[in-house]
N, C-alpha and C positions, 0 to 999 in steps of 0.2 A: 542569528537561530529563531526555524518557524519552527509554531506547534502543530505536530501533521494529526490529523482524525485519517482513520481507516474503517471501514464499515463494511460489514460482511452481513448473510445471512442467517451463516450458521455458522456453527463451530468450525472449526479448519481454514473454511473458504480468504479467509483473511492471510491465513499463513499460507496455505495454496497462492495466489495472484500478487501478493505484495511480500510477501514477507523478510525476501532478499533487500525491498526501497526502504522497507522499517528498520530491520538491522546497520542498514548504511547512515540511516538515520538516525539514531543513536550514535552510530559513532563519529558522527557530526554533532555531536550531542544536543539535535534537536528531545525537544519532549512528541512523546506517543502514546497516542492511545487506543483501542482498541474498540468499536462497536460491534458485538455483537445479536444480531435484531433478535434469536430465537433459540431455542435451549437444542436446535436441534432435534426434537421428539420423534422425527419419524424416518428418519434412520438408525444406524444399524450402535447399539448402544444404550445404553440408561438414559436415563437425561441429566443425572446429579455426573454420570459416570463420563459426561461427554462437556458438563460444567471442570470437572476435577481438570479432563486431556488442556481448555482451553487456559486455566486460569497455567497451568504446567507450561503450556506451548508462551502464554503471556512472557512468563520469568523468564525465559527461556531465549527471547526475544525481550528481556526490559521496556518491556513497555508498560501499564495500565486498563483493565480490563474491567467494561463495563458492558452490561449486558441490559435487552432493551425487551426484554419477557415474554415475545410476543409466541404466537404458535408458527411451527414451522408444519405445512405447508395452506398456511392460513393468513400471509401476507399479501394486502392492501396498498395502493401509496393513497390512503385515503387523510382524515384529517390529525388522526392522532397517532400515525409512523410520522407524518408531516410533524408535530411538532413532537414525541422522541427525538427525531431528529437535529431538530432547532437546538432543542435542551443540548447536547451533544458540543455540539459545533462552539456555540456561546461559550458553556459551561471552560472549552479547553482552549476560546476565541482562535477556532482552526485558522491556520494559514494556508495549508493547504492540504486535501481529503483526499480519499486512495476510494473505491468505488465500483462494482461491478460494471461489466459492457452491458452494453442497453441490448443487446440480443443475444437470448439466451435462452437455452431451452427450458427452464426452473423457473417455472410461476415466483415465485421467492424473489430468486436475482431481479427480473423484472419489477417487481414493483418494488425495489428496497429501493432501486440505481431511481426512478422516477417520483421516489418519495426524496433523493436524497440530491436531486437537480432542480425543483421543486422548496428544499425548504434552506440548498447550497445557494439562490438564486442572487447575491449577492457574492458569495465565494469567486477570485480572482484565480484560483488553481485547483481545478477538479481532475483526477487522473482516474478513466476506464481503465481497469486490471481486466486479465483474463482467466475466465474461471473452464473447468472438464466441459461445460455445458455450453459454454463460450458458441455461439455459429454463426458468428460472424465477425472477427477481429481485426483491421489493417490500423495497425499499430504507428505512431510516428515521434512517440518521446519516450527513451530509452534510458535506466539507471546501471550500473555500473554493477555487478553483486559479484565478483569473480574474487571479492576476499570474502564474500558473506555469506555467500553458495553454502556453506556447509552449518551456519546458523540455523538458515532457511528450515534442510531439512532435515536439522536436530530438532527444531518445532515441528516441521510438521510428524514428524516420530512422536513425539508426545499424543497424537492424535490415534493413541493404537489399535482402538477400534472401530477406526474410520482405512485405515492402513492394512489390516489385516483384515477385512472385509465385505472392499469399500476397493473394485479392480479400478474407480475415478482416482484413486491417492493411492499413487506408485513413486518413491522416491527414485526410482528410477527416471519415469518418463518426466520427471519433477525436471534433472540432471540434462538428458539432453533439450525441454525445451530452453533452460535456459544457456547451455551450450549454441540451439536454434536462431534465439533472440542474441547472441553478444557475437554472433555471427553477423549477424546484419548491422546489425550497432557497432563492428569491427573492436570488439573489445573480447574475451576471451565465453566470459559468461554475465544473463544481462538478465532483467528482467522490462516486460516493454506495455507500451502504460496507451492507450486514447487519447487524449484532451477535451472535455466540453469544454474545458474556457482555461488556459491555461498563461497567464499574465510572466511577465521574464519583466526582472525589476534589474535596471543595470547599473551599479550603484559609477558613481564619476569615475573612470582614471587617475589618479595623481598622476602630476607633470613626473620630470623628469626636474632634480635640480643642476640643470646645465650650467648656471648663474656660478651656482660652485663651487662643481668640476672642475670651472675653467681657472677659476680662483686656484683649486686648489693646485692642479696641476697649469700653473704656466703656460704660454705658447714660446718655443726654442727659433729665438732669432737666432736668422743664421750670421752667423762670422763674416 
């Protein structure tokens, strides 16, 4: 099992960027925690409403949810923010961390990414996901979400205030993006990631029990 921590600046960021991968992790039995840094105070909808939407989405994905309680559009990559993320990494003993791509037009996304890279400086697997506001994205790692796209869209639909009032959150665009990255990955639907660091642990391959097989099926000697 891998302990997974997904980090997003605002409610709905995680579902947009890596909701399908999180569903795949849960299907594989991996524990997943979602850390939402702010309450989305400057987006459509009330803070209480956005919190309820995020909680519903986390339940839909069968993930734990943590709140950072920082203020939307005022996040900085300072010591308190880094400490907040460090604590989440320690609490879940994270093996895999998902976070925003570094090149992004939203200042909160950039700040959360910078703080995460500092907090996870000893981490072995850190993957950047794409947001609608990402400006440069060159993925080299893909997760097959063909069996999980519907669940990603269902989780995203929990953020009703954003789906109804923000052109940046559109389930049709999400599906089209998954098909686009799926074509790159040679699967039906995929999510794409840029690795900040990715260590691939290869377990030893078990040798074939050749001697046992030979004993069970002795060679035939011609008459």
